[in-house]
C-alpha positions as a printed Julia matrix, in Angstrom:
284×3 Matrix{Float64}:
 146.87  55.56  30.56
 148.83  53.88  32.98
 151.01  55.2   35.24
 154.2   54.49  37.3
 153.65  55.22  41.9
 155.66  58.1   41.62
 153.0   60.74  41.82
 152.18  63.3   45.06
 149.44  61.65  46.98
 147.65  64.87  46.36
 147.88  64.62  42.38
 147.15  60.55  42.74
 143.62  61.57  45.0
 142.7   63.59  42.32
 143.58  61.34  39.16
 141.81  58.43  40.78
 138.53  60.49  41.6
 138.86  61.96  37.95
 137.74  58.94  36.36
 134.32  58.57  38.27
 133.48  62.41  36.61
 133.7   61.41  33.52
 130.96  63.0   31.2
 129.46  65.06  34.71
 128.99  68.56  33.15
 129.64  70.6   35.73
 128.09  73.8   33.9
 125.01  74.36  36.05
 123.23  76.05  32.7
 123.15  73.43  30.06
 123.17  69.71  31.75
 119.98  68.42  32.97
 121.75  66.17  35.66
 122.67  69.53  37.51
 124.95  69.13  40.27
 126.43  72.35  42.2
 130.03  72.82  41.7
 131.18  75.71  43.31
 133.21  74.3   45.72
 137.24  75.26  45.27
 139.49  72.72  44.55
 141.09  73.72  48.21
 137.84  72.44  49.77
 137.52  69.52  48.18
 140.85  68.4   48.87
 141.84  66.43  51.22
 144.99  67.26  53.61
 147.45  63.87  53.41
 150.88  63.16  54.18
 153.38  62.27  51.48
 156.06  61.26  54.52
 157.47  57.58  53.89
 154.94  55.5   56.34
 154.92  51.58  56.96
 151.26  50.76  56.26
 150.51  47.11  55.48
 147.37  45.55  53.63
 143.91  45.59  56.08
 142.45  42.32  57.11
 140.52  41.2   54.48
 138.02  38.26  54.67
 136.99  37.77  50.95
 137.99  34.61  49.69
 138.44  36.82  45.95
 141.0   38.72  47.97
 144.62  38.29  46.24
 146.94  39.24  49.64
 150.07  38.85  47.51
 149.21  41.61  45.41
 147.99  43.57  48.17
 150.74  43.73  49.72
 153.03  44.14  46.43
 150.75  46.98  46.03
 151.2   48.59  49.92
 155.17  47.78  49.29
 155.23  50.42  46.44
 152.59  52.98  47.71
 154.57  53.18  51.11
 158.24  53.01  48.91
 156.67  55.91  47.23
 155.75  58.22  50.24
 151.67  57.53  49.67
 149.97  57.81  53.36
 146.97  54.88  52.07
 146.49  51.53  53.17
 145.21  48.83  51.02
 141.8   47.3   51.81
 141.01  44.42  49.12
 142.89  43.58  45.94
 140.3   41.1   43.79
 140.44  39.49  40.14
 139.09  41.89  37.21
 137.8   40.32  33.54
 141.42  41.41  32.07
 144.2   38.81  33.04
 146.84  39.87  35.42
 144.5   43.1   36.04
 143.34  43.77  39.32
 140.84  46.01  41.29
 142.36  47.6   44.46
 140.18  49.08  46.86
 142.45  51.75  49.04
 141.43  53.91  52.57
 140.05  57.21  51.89
 140.35  57.28  47.9
 138.55  55.83  44.89
 139.66  51.88  43.72
 142.26  51.7   41.23
 143.01  49.05  38.66
 146.39  47.71  39.57
 148.34  44.65  37.75
 149.94  41.78  39.11
 153.13  42.9   40.44
 151.29  46.28  42.53
 153.84  48.07  40.77
 151.59  50.09  37.87
 147.56  51.68  38.45
 145.92  52.46  35.25
 143.72  55.69  35.19
 140.56  55.06  32.68
 138.25  52.89  31.52
 138.8   49.05  30.51
 136.83  48.22  27.81
 136.13  44.13  27.46
 135.78  43.59  23.49
 134.81  40.47  21.19
 131.51  39.9   23.08
 129.5   42.57  21.43
 128.99  46.24  22.58
 132.01  47.11  24.67
 131.84  46.52  28.27
 133.68  48.92  30.9
 134.89  46.87  33.4
 135.04  50.0   35.48
 131.75  50.15  35.75
 130.66  46.93  37.28
 133.56  47.03  39.55
 132.99  50.47  41.06
 129.15  49.99  41.37
 130.17  47.08  43.54
 132.5   48.98  45.88
 130.08  52.03  46.26
 127.16  49.59  47.1
 129.79  47.96  49.76
 130.86  51.58  51.02
 127.1   52.7   51.57
 125.54  49.55  52.91
 127.96  50.16  55.62
 126.41  53.44  56.75
 124.63  52.92  59.72
 121.0   54.1   58.77
 121.06  56.8   62.21
 123.68  58.43  60.42
 121.69  59.55  57.86
 118.47  61.69  56.9
 115.75  59.16  55.54
 112.46  60.21  54.16
 110.87  56.74  53.2
 108.62  56.4   50.44
 104.78  56.62  51.36
 102.98  53.08  50.44
 105.4   50.57  49.22
 109.36  50.95  48.7
 109.9   50.37  44.86
 113.92  51.75  45.52
 115.78  53.75  47.58
 118.56  55.9   46.66
 121.69  57.81  48.41
 121.42  61.31  48.03
 125.36  63.11  49.18
 123.75  66.62  49.59
 124.52  70.51  51.17
 121.88  72.09  52.64
 122.79  75.48  50.51
 123.41  73.93  47.19
 120.55  75.44  44.85
 120.0   71.94  43.32
 119.65  70.19  46.21
 117.33  72.79  47.63
 114.65  72.12  43.93
 115.62  68.21  44.74
 113.87  68.45  48.15
 111.43  70.66  46.97
 110.28  67.94  45.24
 110.75  65.84  48.31
 106.51  64.5   48.22
 106.83  63.84  44.94
 109.73  61.2   45.1
 108.39  59.55  48.36
 104.48  59.85  46.57
 106.64  57.6   43.71
 108.03  54.44  45.77
 111.59  56.2   46.32
 113.35  56.43  50.25
 115.82  59.26  50.25
 118.84  58.43  52.59
 120.36  61.6   52.56
 124.07  62.03  53.79
 126.33  64.84  54.06
 128.24  66.93  51.92
 128.7   70.36  52.68
 130.97  71.87  49.65
 133.36  73.36  51.61
 134.49  74.4   55.32
 132.05  77.9   55.35
 128.99  74.99  54.98
 130.25  72.39  57.6
 128.46  74.9   60.18
 125.4   74.61  58.88
 125.25  70.73  57.78
 126.73  70.12  61.44
 123.28  72.05  62.9
 120.98  70.16  61.18
 122.61  66.39  62.04
 122.91  67.64  65.68
 119.05  68.66  65.69
 116.53  66.76  67.06
 113.87  66.79  64.22
 116.32  66.29  61.61
 114.04  66.46  58.62
 112.5   69.28  59.52
 116.05  71.03  60.03
 116.99  69.84  57.07
 113.84  71.12  55.06
 114.12  74.32  57.04
 118.02  74.92  55.85
 117.27  74.04  52.35
 114.3   76.84  52.5
 117.76  79.44  53.83
 115.98  79.57  56.89
 118.43  79.88  59.94
 118.79  76.57  61.91
 120.92  76.21  65.2
 121.52  73.43  67.51
 124.12  72.47  70.35
 127.32  70.69  69.46
 127.05  66.67  68.86
 128.84  63.84  68.05
 128.03  63.99  64.17
 129.13  62.13  60.94
 129.25  64.92  58.79
 133.09  64.73  58.03
 132.84  61.24  57.96
 130.05  61.46  55.2
 132.28  64.23  53.87
 135.29  61.53  53.57
 133.27  58.87  51.87
 131.8   61.11  49.19
 135.34  62.03  48.94
 135.99  58.22  48.37
 132.81  57.44  46.06
 134.05  60.36  43.64
 131.51  63.02  44.91
 132.56  66.74  43.74
 129.29  68.31  43.48
 125.86  68.58  45.19
 123.59  66.87  44.84
 125.33  63.66  43.99
 122.67  60.74  43.8
 123.19  56.91  43.71
 120.91  54.33  43.08
 121.07  50.64  45.24
 122.84  48.55  42.89
 125.99  51.61  43.14
 125.36  53.69  39.71
 125.93  57.35  40.23
 122.49  58.59  38.2
 124.16  62.11  38.43
 122.96  65.19  39.88
 119.57  66.97  39.8
 117.11  64.91  38.45
 113.05  65.93  38.37
 110.82  63.67  40.56
 109.27  61.89  37.65
 112.87  60.64  36.25
 114.45  60.3   39.44
 112.16  58.16  40.65
 112.05  56.18  36.89
 115.84  55.8   37.35
 116.34  54.53  40.91
 113.78  51.94  40.22
 115.13  50.58  37.34
 118.26  50.71  39.32
 117.48  49.09  41.98
């Protein structure tokens, strides 16, 4: 569906992230790829100003970046009072359709005039099975974003022996399926999978515990204890919790655990260790 840029920013943010959630069953009783999505919409929605702004597109050295389209899109965002800065605009396989990366929200398709964005999948036909070009574009964006996170900000459980693949897991210590995933961490590590945890408390009430985990001297033990329901306390420190939350929103995370493979593919929520290892290796 094509929409004119007249939405409120909060609605636009929700619309942008909705595409990434298609097919993710939020019914924890029926989905075998479990995510715990009990946080409220208020908890999950970012506070974003709708006052008119005068942003300019960010500098971008990507040779595929289209500065003219980026400037047109930025101008239209500004005119609509949407406070988002355009990071990059690159061509897609669809003529005159571009993939725009914005600061703080999920990437979107945009036309060459920067006036219209497109919600939903864009399928390429005529060459065998239909190809969803948005999937490939989003995976590239996810890889770029996750690789930019310093490893010192993550809680990493390395593989035992040869590292066959790595996964990124947005996790909440109080989430049942996060706890179940972590309970199998030894099996996952033994299968050659390195697990890289990022903080994603599902609401304000969970932020304090999550920050205590990240501020602990032994983060691995603190995370394990928290996921076993034990108390974790630590002096406050400069931590990446809210930064990881913002990144999760940008990548379309709506529940935990949210697992991403090395190629940017979202593997879903909880998977049994053996299945998780298989998917991680297939998508490295």
